[in-house]
DRENDO-1510 file (C-alpha; in Angstrom, 1 decimal, always signed):
<recs>
REC; n; res; u; v; w
REC; 1; MET; +37.2; -166.0; +9.0 .
REC; 2; THR; +34.9; -166.2; +6.0 .
REC; 3; VAL; +38.0; -166.5; +3.8 .
REC; 4; LYS; +39.2; -169.4; +5.9 .
REC; 5; VAL; +35.9; -171.3; +5.5 .
REC; 6; GLU; +36.0; -170.7; +1.7 .
REC; 7; THR; +39.6; -171.9; +1.5 .
REC; 8; THR; +38.6; -175.1; +3.4 .
REC; 9; LEU; +35.8; -175.7; +0.9 .
REC; 10; ARG; +38.3; -175.7; -1.9 .
REC; 11; GLY; +40.6; -178.3; -0.4 .
REC; 12; PRO; +40.5; -182.0; +0.6 .
REC; 13; GLN; +39.3; -181.0; +4.1 .
REC; 14; ALA; +35.9; -180.0; +2.5 .
REC; 15; TYR; +34.7; -183.6; +2.5 .
REC; 16; GLY; +35.3; -184.0; +6.3 .
REC; 17; LEU; +33.6; -180.6; +7.0 .
REC; 18; ALA; +30.6; -181.6; +4.7 .
REC; 19; ARG; +30.1; -184.9; +6.6 .
REC; 20; LYS; +30.3; -183.2; +9.9 .
REC; 21; VAL; +27.8; -180.6; +8.8 .
REC; 22; VAL; +25.3; -183.3; +7.7 .
REC; 23; ASP; +25.7; -185.2; +10.9 .
REC; 24; ARG; +25.2; -182.1; +13.0 .
REC; 25; MET; +22.1; -181.1; +11.0 .
REC; 26; GLU; +20.6; -184.6; +11.3 .
REC; 27; ALA; +21.2; -184.6; +15.1 .
REC; 28; ALA; +19.5; -181.2; +15.4 .
REC; 29; GLY; +16.6; -182.3; +13.2 .
REC; 30; VAL; +17.3; -179.7; +10.5 .
REC; 31; TRP; +16.4; -180.4; +6.9 .
REC; 32; PRO; +19.5; -180.3; +4.6 .
REC; 33; THR; +18.2; -177.6; +2.3 .
REC; 34; PRO; +20.9; -175.7; +0.3 .
REC; 35; LEU; +20.6; -172.6; +2.6 .
REC; 36; ASN; +20.6; -174.6; +5.8 .
REC; 37; PHE; +23.7; -176.5; +4.6 .
REC; 38; GLU; +25.5; -173.2; +3.8 .
REC; 39; LEU; +24.6; -171.8; +7.2 .
REC; 40; TRP; +25.8; -174.8; +9.1 .
REC; 41; THR; +29.0; -175.0; +7.0 .
REC; 42; TYR; +30.0; -171.5; +7.9 .
REC; 43; ALA; +29.0; -172.1; +11.5 .
REC; 44; LEU; +31.1; -175.3; +11.9 .
REC; 45; GLY; +33.9; -173.8; +9.8 .
REC; 46; GLN; +34.3; -170.9; +12.3 .
REC; 47; PRO; +33.1; -172.3; +15.6 .
REC; 48; ASP; +34.0; -169.2; +17.5 .
REC; 49; GLY; +31.9; -166.9; +15.3 .
REC; 50; ALA; +28.6; -165.2; +16.0 .
REC; 51; LEU; +26.7; -167.6; +13.6 .
REC; 52; ALA; +28.0; -170.7; +15.4 .
REC; 53; GLY; +27.0; -169.1; +18.7 .
REC; 54; GLU; +23.5; -168.3; +17.6 .
REC; 55; ILE; +22.9; -171.8; +16.1 .
REC; 56; GLN; +24.2; -173.4; +19.3 .
REC; 57; ARG; +21.9; -171.2; +21.4 .
REC; 58; MET; +18.9; -172.1; +19.3 .
REC; 59; THR; +19.8; -175.8; +19.3 .
REC; 60; GLU; +20.1; -175.8; +23.1 .
REC; 61; ALA; +16.9; -173.9; +23.5 .
REC; 62; GLY; +15.0; -176.2; +21.1 .
REC; 63; GLU; +14.0; -173.3; +18.8 .
REC; 64; PRO; +12.8; -174.5; +15.4 .
REC; 65; PHE; +14.8; -173.6; +12.3 .
REC; 66; THR; +11.9; -172.4; +10.2 .
REC; 67; GLU; +12.3; -170.9; +6.7 .
REC; 68; ALA; +11.9; -167.4; +8.1 .
REC; 69; VAL; +14.5; -168.0; +10.8 .
REC; 70; THR; +16.9; -169.4; +8.2 .
REC; 71; ASP; +16.5; -166.4; +5.9 .
REC; 72; ALA; +17.1; -164.1; +8.9 .
REC; 73; LEU; +20.3; -165.9; +9.9 .
REC; 74; ALA; +21.5; -165.8; +6.3 .
REC; 75; ALA; +20.9; -162.1; +6.0 .
REC; 76; GLN; +22.8; -161.4; +9.3 .
REC; 77; HIS; +25.7; -163.8; +9.0 .
REC; 78; LEU; +26.4; -165.0; +5.5 .
REC; 79; PRO; +28.9; -163.0; +3.3 .
REC; 80; ARG; +27.6; -159.7; +2.0 .
REC; 81; GLY; +27.9; -161.0; -1.6 .
REC; 82; ARG; +24.3; -162.1; -1.1 .
REC; 83; LEU; +23.3; -158.5; -1.2 .
REC; 84; THR; +25.1; -158.0; -4.4 .
REC; 85; ASP; +23.2; -160.9; -5.9 .
REC; 86; GLN; +19.9; -159.5; -4.7 .
REC; 87; ILE; +20.7; -156.1; -6.2 .
REC; 88; ARG; +21.9; -157.6; -9.5 .
REC; 89; ASP; +18.7; -159.8; -9.7 .
REC; 90; ALA; +16.4; -156.9; -8.9 .
REC; 91; GLY; +18.3; -154.8; -11.5 .
REC; 92; GLN; +17.7; -157.4; -14.2 .
REC; 93; VAL; +14.0; -157.6; -13.4 .
REC; 94; LEU; +13.8; -153.8; -13.4 .
REC; 95; ASP; +15.5; -153.7; -16.7 .
REC; 96; ARG; +13.0; -156.2; -18.1 .
REC; 97; GLU; +10.1; -154.2; -16.8 .
REC; 98; LEU; +11.4; -150.9; -18.2 .
REC; 99; SER; +11.8; -152.7; -21.6 .
REC; 100; SER; +8.2; -153.9; -21.3 .
REC; 101; VAL; +7.1; -150.3; -20.6 .
REC; 102; SER; +9.0; -149.1; -23.7 .
REC; 103; SER; +7.3; -151.7; -25.8 .
REC; 104; VAL; +3.9; -150.7; -24.5 .
REC; 105; ILE; +4.6; -147.1; -25.3 .
REC; 106; ALA; +5.7; -148.1; -28.8 .
REC; 107; GLU; +2.6; -150.2; -29.3 .
REC; 108; ALA; +0.4; -147.2; -28.2 .
REC; 109; GLN; +2.2; -144.9; -30.6 .
REC; 110; LYS; +1.7; -147.4; -33.5 .
REC; 111; SER; -2.0; -147.9; -32.6 .
REC; 112; GLN; -2.7; -144.1; -32.4 .
REC; 113; ALA; -0.9; -143.6; -35.8 .
REC; 114; ALA; -3.0; -146.3; -37.4 .
REC; 115; TYR; -6.2; -144.8; -35.9 .
REC; 116; GLY; -5.2; -141.4; -37.2 .
REC; 117; GLN; -4.7; -142.8; -40.7 .
REC; 118; THR; -8.2; -144.3; -40.5 .
REC; 119; LEU; -9.7; -140.9; -39.6 .
REC; 120; GLU; -7.9; -139.2; -42.5 .
REC; 121; GLN; -9.1; -141.8; -44.9 .
REC; 122; ALA; -12.7; -141.4; -43.5 .
REC; 123; ALA; -12.6; -137.7; -44.0 .
REC; 124; THR; -11.5; -138.1; -47.6 .
REC; 125; SER; -14.2; -140.7; -48.2 .
REC; 126; ILE; -16.9; -138.5; -46.7 .
REC; 127; GLY; -16.0; -135.7; -49.1 .
REC; 128; ALA; -16.3; -138.1; -52.1 .
REC; 129; ALA; -19.5; -140.0; -51.0 .
REC; 130; GLU; -22.4; -139.5; -53.3 .
REC; 131; ASP; -25.2; -141.2; -51.4 .
REC; 132; GLY; -26.4; -142.2; -47.9 .
REC; 133; GLU; -25.4; -145.8; -48.4 .
REC; 134; GLY; -21.8; -144.7; -48.9 .
REC; 135; LEU; -21.9; -142.6; -45.7 .
REC; 136; GLN; -23.3; -145.4; -43.7 .
REC; 137; THR; -20.4; -147.7; -44.8 .
REC; 138; ILE; -17.9; -145.0; -43.7 .
REC; 139; VAL; -19.6; -144.5; -40.3 .
REC; 140; SER; -19.7; -148.3; -39.8 .
REC; 141; ASP; -15.9; -148.5; -40.5 .
REC; 142; LEU; -15.2; -145.7; -38.2 .
REC; 143; THR; -17.2; -147.3; -35.4 .
REC; 144; THR; -15.3; -150.5; -35.8 .
REC; 145; ALA; -12.0; -148.7; -35.8 .
REC; 146; THR; -12.9; -146.7; -32.7 .
REC; 147; ARG; -13.9; -149.9; -30.8 .
REC; 148; GLN; -10.7; -151.5; -31.8 .
REC; 149; ALA; -8.7; -148.5; -30.6 .
REC; 150; GLN; -10.5; -148.5; -27.3 .
REC; 151; HIS; -9.8; -152.2; -26.8 .
REC; 152; GLU; -6.1; -151.7; -27.6 .
REC; 153; THR; -6.0; -148.7; -25.2 .
REC; 154; GLU; -7.5; -150.7; -22.4 .
REC; 155; SER; -5.1; -153.6; -23.0 .
REC; 156; LEU; -2.1; -151.2; -23.0 .
REC; 157; GLU; -3.4; -149.5; -19.8 .
REC; 158; LYS; -3.5; -152.9; -18.0 .
REC; 159; LYS; +0.1; -153.7; -19.2 .
REC; 160; LEU; +1.3; -150.3; -17.9 .
REC; 161; GLU; -0.5; -150.8; -14.6 .
REC; 162; THR; +1.1; -154.3; -14.1 .
REC; 163; SER; +4.6; -152.9; -15.0 .
REC; 164; THR; +4.1; -149.9; -12.7 .
REC; 165; GLN; +3.2; -152.2; -9.8 .
REC; 166; GLU; +6.2; -154.4; -10.4 .
REC; 167; ILE; +8.5; -151.4; -10.5 .
REC; 168; VAL; +7.1; -150.1; -7.2 .
REC; 169; ARG; +7.6; -153.5; -5.6 .
REC; 170; LEU; +11.2; -153.6; -6.9 .
REC; 171; ARG; +11.9; -150.1; -5.6 .
REC; 172; GLU; +10.7; -151.2; -2.1 .
REC; 173; HIS; +12.8; -154.3; -2.3 .
REC; 174; LEU; +15.9; -152.4; -3.3 .
REC; 175; GLU; +15.3; -150.0; -0.4 .
REC; 176; LEU; +15.2; -152.9; +2.0 .
REC; 177; VAL; +18.4; -154.3; +0.5 .
REC; 178; ARG; +20.1; -150.9; +0.8 .
REC; 179; ARG; +19.0; -150.6; +4.4 .
REC; 180; ASP; +20.3; -154.1; +5.1 .
REC; 181; ALA; +23.6; -153.2; +3.5 .
REC; 182; MET; +23.8; -150.1; +5.8 .
REC; 183; THR; +22.8; -152.0; +9.0 .
REC; 184; ASP; +25.0; -153.9; +11.5 .
REC; 185; ALA; +23.6; -157.4; +11.7 .
REC; 186; LEU; +24.3; -158.0; +15.3 .
REC; 187; THR; +23.2; -154.7; +16.9 .
REC; 188; GLU; +20.7; -153.4; +14.2 .
REC; 189; LEU; +22.3; -150.0; +14.4 .
REC; 190; ALA; +23.8; -148.3; +11.4 .
REC; 191; ASN; +27.1; -149.9; +10.3 .
REC; 192; ARG; +30.5; -148.2; +9.6 .
REC; 193; LYS; +29.7; -147.5; +6.0 .
REC; 194; ALA; +26.4; -145.8; +6.9 .
REC; 195; PHE; +28.2; -143.8; +9.6 .
REC; 196; ASP; +30.9; -142.6; +7.3 .
REC; 197; GLU; +28.3; -141.4; +4.8 .
REC; 198; HIS; +26.1; -139.8; +7.4 .
REC; 199; LEU; +29.0; -138.0; +9.1 .
REC; 200; ALA; +30.3; -136.6; +5.8 .
REC; 201; ALA; +26.8; -135.4; +4.9 .
REC; 202; ALA; +26.3; -133.9; +8.3 .
REC; 203; CYS; +29.6; -132.0; +8.1 .
REC; 204; ASP; +28.7; -130.7; +4.7 .
REC; 205; HIS; +25.3; -129.5; +5.9 .
REC; 206; ALA; +26.8; -127.8; +9.0 .
REC; 207; GLU; +29.4; -126.1; +6.8 .
REC; 208; THR; +26.8; -124.7; +4.4 .
REC; 209; GLU; +23.8; -124.1; +6.6 .
REC; 210; GLY; +25.5; -123.4; +9.9 .
REC; 211; GLY; +24.4; -124.8; +13.3 .
REC; 212; ALA; +26.1; -126.9; +15.9 .
REC; 213; LEU; +27.3; -130.5; +15.2 .
REC; 214; THR; +28.7; -132.7; +17.8 .
REC; 215; LEU; +30.2; -136.2; +17.5 .
REC; 216; ALA; +30.5; -138.7; +20.3 .
REC; 217; VAL; +32.5; -142.0; +20.3 .
REC; 218; LEU; +31.8; -144.6; +23.0 .
REC; 219; ASP; +33.7; -147.8; +23.9 .
REC; 220; ILE; +32.7; -150.7; +26.2 .
REC; 221; ASP; +35.3; -150.9; +29.0 .
REC; 222; HIS; +37.4; -154.1; +29.3 .
REC; 223; PHE; +35.3; -155.8; +26.6 .
REC; 224; LYS; +38.1; -158.1; +25.4 .
REC; 225; ARG; +38.6; -159.4; +29.0 .
REC; 226; PHE; +34.9; -159.9; +29.3 .
REC; 227; ASN; +34.7; -161.7; +25.9 .
REC; 228; ASP; +37.6; -164.0; +26.8 .
REC; 229; THR; +36.0; -164.9; +30.2 .
REC; 230; TRP; +32.5; -165.5; +29.1 .
REC; 231; GLY; +32.7; -166.3; +25.4 .
REC; 232; HIS; +31.7; -164.5; +22.2 .
REC; 233; GLN; +28.1; -165.4; +22.4 .
REC; 234; THR; +27.8; -163.6; +25.8 .
REC; 235; GLY; +29.9; -160.8; +24.4 .
REC; 236; ASP; +27.4; -160.4; +21.6 .
REC; 237; GLN; +24.6; -160.2; +24.2 .
REC; 238; VAL; +26.5; -157.3; +25.8 .
REC; 239; LEU; +26.9; -155.5; +22.5 .
REC; 240; ARG; +23.2; -155.8; +21.8 .
REC; 241; TYR; +22.4; -154.5; +25.2 .
REC; 242; VAL; +24.6; -151.4; +24.9 .
REC; 243; ALA; +23.3; -150.8; +21.3 .
REC; 244; SER; +19.7; -150.9; +22.6 .
REC; 245; VAL; +20.4; -148.1; +25.1 .
REC; 246; LEU; +22.2; -146.1; +22.4 .
REC; 247; GLY; +19.3; -146.7; +19.9 .
REC; 248; ARG; +16.8; -145.3; +22.4 .
REC; 249; THR; +19.0; -142.2; +23.0 .
REC; 250; ALA; +19.7; -141.5; +19.4 .
REC; 251; ALA; +16.2; -141.0; +18.0 .
REC; 252; ASN; +16.0; -138.8; +14.9 .
REC; 253; PRO; +17.7; -136.3; +14.2 .
REC; 254; ARG; +20.4; -138.0; +16.3 .
REC; 255; PHE; +22.2; -140.9; +14.6 .
REC; 256; ALA; +23.8; -143.9; +16.2 .
REC; 257; ALA; +26.1; -146.5; +14.6 .
REC; 258; ARG; +28.3; -149.4; +15.6 .
REC; 259; PHE; +31.7; -147.9; +14.7 .
REC; 260; GLY; +33.6; -151.2; +14.9 .
REC; 261; GLY; +34.1; -154.0; +17.4 .
REC; 262; GLU; +33.0; -152.7; +20.8 .
REC; 263; GLU; +33.0; -149.0; +19.6 .
REC; 264; PHE; +29.9; -147.0; +18.9 .
REC; 265; ALA; +29.3; -143.4; +17.6 .
REC; 266; ILE; +26.5; -140.9; +17.9 .
REC; 267; VAL; +26.0; -137.8; +15.8 .
REC; 268; PHE; +24.2; -134.9; +17.5 .
REC; 269; PRO; +23.0; -132.1; +15.2 .
REC; 270; TYR; +21.9; -128.7; +16.5 .
REC; 271; GLU; +22.7; -129.4; +20.2 .
REC; 272; SER; +24.9; -127.6; +22.5 .
REC; 273; ALA; +27.9; -129.2; +24.2 .
REC; 274; ALA; +26.1; -129.2; +27.5 .
REC; 275; MET; +23.1; -131.0; +26.1 .
REC; 276; VAL; +25.3; -133.6; +24.5 .
REC; 277; GLU; +27.3; -134.2; +27.7 .
REC; 278; ALA; +24.1; -134.6; +29.7 .
REC; 279; ALA; +22.8; -137.2; +27.2 .
REC; 280; LEU; +26.1; -139.1; +27.3 .
REC; 281; GLU; +26.2; -139.1; +31.1 .
REC; 282; SER; +22.6; -140.4; +31.0 .
REC; 283; VAL; +23.7; -143.2; +28.7 .
REC; 284; ARG; +26.7; -144.0; +30.8 .
REC; 285; ARG; +24.7; -144.2; +34.0 .
REC; 286; GLU; +21.9; -146.3; +32.5 .
REC; 287; ILE; +24.4; -148.9; +31.1 .
REC; 288; ALA; +26.3; -149.1; +34.4 .
REC; 289; SER; +23.2; -149.4; +36.5 .
REC; 290; ARG; +22.1; -152.8; +35.2 .
REC; 291; SER; +23.6; -156.1; +36.4 .
REC; 292; LEU; +23.6; -158.4; +33.4 .
REC; 293; ARG; +23.0; -162.1; +33.5 .
REC; 294; ARG; +24.2; -164.7; +31.0 .
REC; 295; ARG; +21.3; -165.9; +28.9 .
REC; 296; SER; +22.2; -169.5; +28.6 .
REC; 297; THR; +23.3; -170.2; +32.2 .
REC; 298; ASP; +21.8; -167.3; +34.2 .
REC; 299; ASP; +25.3; -166.5; +35.6 .
REC; 300; ASP; +25.7; -163.0; +37.1 .
REC; 301; LEU; +27.9; -161.1; +34.6 .
REC; 302; GLY; +28.1; -158.0; +36.8 .
REC; 303; ALA; +27.8; -154.4; +35.5 .
REC; 304; VAL; +29.1; -153.2; +32.1 .
REC; 305; THR; +30.5; -149.7; +31.8 .
REC; 306; VAL; +31.3; -147.5; +28.8 .
REC; 307; SER; +33.8; -144.7; +28.3 .
REC; 308; ALA; +32.8; -141.8; +26.0 .
REC; 309; GLY; +34.4; -138.8; +24.3 .
REC; 310; PHE; +32.9; -136.0; +22.2 .
REC; 311; ALA; +33.9; -133.1; +20.1 .
REC; 312; VAL; +32.1; -130.0; +18.7 .
REC; 313; ARG; +32.8; -129.5; +15.1 .
REC; 314; ARG; +34.9; -126.5; +14.2 .
REC; 315; ARG; +34.2; -124.3; +11.1 .
REC; 316; GLY; +36.0; -125.8; +8.1 .
REC; 317; GLU; +36.9; -129.0; +9.9 .
REC; 318; SER; +36.9; -132.2; +7.8 .
REC; 319; ALA; +35.0; -135.3; +8.9 .
REC; 320; SER; +38.3; -137.2; +9.5 .
REC; 321; ALA; +39.7; -134.5; +11.7 .
REC; 322; PHE; +36.4; -134.2; +13.6 .
REC; 323; LEU; +36.4; -137.9; +14.3 .
REC; 324; GLU; +40.0; -137.8; +15.3 .
REC; 325; ARG; +39.3; -135.2; +18.0 .
REC; 326; ALA; +36.3; -137.2; +19.3 .
REC; 327; ASP; +38.5; -140.3; +19.4 .
REC; 328; ALA; +41.1; -138.4; +21.4 .
REC; 329; ALA; +38.5; -137.4; +23.9 .
REC; 330; LEU; +37.4; -141.1; +24.2 .
REC; 331; TYR; +41.0; -142.1; +25.0 .
REC; 332; ALA; +41.2; -139.4; +27.6 .
REC; 333; SER; +38.3; -141.1; +29.3 .
REC; 334; LYS; +40.1; -144.4; +29.1 .
REC; 335; ARG; +43.3; -143.0; +30.5 .
REC; 336; GLY; +41.3; -141.2; +33.2 .
REC; 337; GLY; +40.0; -144.4; +34.7 .
REC; 338; ARG; +37.1; -145.4; +32.3 .
REC; 339; ASN; +33.4; -145.2; +32.9 .
REC; 340; ARG; +33.4; -141.4; +32.2 .
REC; 341; VAL; +32.7; -138.8; +29.6 .
REC; 342; SER; +35.4; -136.4; +28.2 .
REC; 343; CYS; +35.1; -133.3; +26.0 .
REC; 344; ALA; +37.7; -132.7; +23.3 .
REC; 345; GLU; +37.5; -128.9; +23.9 .
REC; 346; ARG; +38.6; -129.4; +27.5 .
REC; 347; LEU; +41.6; -131.6; +26.7 .
REC; 348; PRO; +45.1; -130.1; +27.1 .
REC; 349; LYS; +46.6; -128.6; +23.9 .
REC; 350; ALA; +49.2; -131.4; +23.7 .
REC; 351; ALA; +46.5; -134.1; +23.5 .
</recs>
C-alpha cells in the first residue's frame, strides 16, 4: 500500500490528493507542518490502513495532534526508511565526534612534545648557567611553560568530556532506533525480524549449551471474518488485546513476537513440554474469557479465541525445521476445531 501512495504522488493524481489532505487537515484543526502533511497524505492515500484508522479515531474523539503524538504516529506508521535516515544521521554525527576526539588526542601529543622540549632545553641551560640571575630566568620560563601546559591540558579534558557525552548520547539514541526497528508498531511486541534473529540465536545456544527449547505459534481464530465484519481499526484493537496477554505471559527469559498478520510466536527456553502446554492453555483461556467491545461504538464483539501449536526442539534441528513443526501443530489445532493447543510430538507421523 505504501508503494501505491508513492506512485500516486508521482502522477497527476497527486494534486487532487494534496488538496484533499489540506482540506481534511484544516477541517480537523491540524497545522500543515511537513510531518503532519506526510502523515495525512499516507492516511488518505490508503484509507483502509492502520494509520487512517488511528487518525479517524483521534479526530472523532477530539484528541489533539500534538508534536509528540505526531512523532509517535510517524514512528509507527510511516515507511521504515525513516529509521535508515536516523541511523545515517547519527552515524555522521558519531563520525564527526570521533574525528574531534582524534584531533584532541593529536593536540595533546603535540602539547606534551613541546613541553618535553622545553624541559630538555631547561636542563641544558641549568648546566650552563653561571650565576643566580641566569637560574632565576630559567625557573621563570619553566613556570610559564608549566602553567601553559596545565591550561592546555584542562582545555583538552573539557573537549574530551564533551565528545564523550555526545558519543554516549548517540549510543543511547542508536539503541532506541535499533529497538524501534525490531518492534512491531501496532502490538509493541518484537517483529518478525527480531523473532528470526532470536530463534536462530536460541537454537545455537541450545545446541552448544544443551537444555530444552520449545517454540509455540499462535493464531487468532476467524480473524479475517472478524476484520471484514467490524473493520480494520477494530481488528487492530483485537491484535493489541491478544498481544497484551502474550506480552504478560512471555516475560524474560521467554520471548514473544508478532510473527505476521494475526499470527504470534513465543520462545520458551529451559521449560518442559508440560510447562509450556500449561502456559499456552492459560493464555488460551484468558483470551477466550473476555467479551470484547468495540471502542468507538461500544458494540459487543463477543469473545476472541486463539489456536496454538508447539514443538520441542530436537538435537541438531535447524531453526526453519523447528518452526515448521510448530506450525504443523498449529494447523492441527485449526483442523481439530480451533481454540485449542496441540503438541508437534503428539501428531501422527504422516503430519
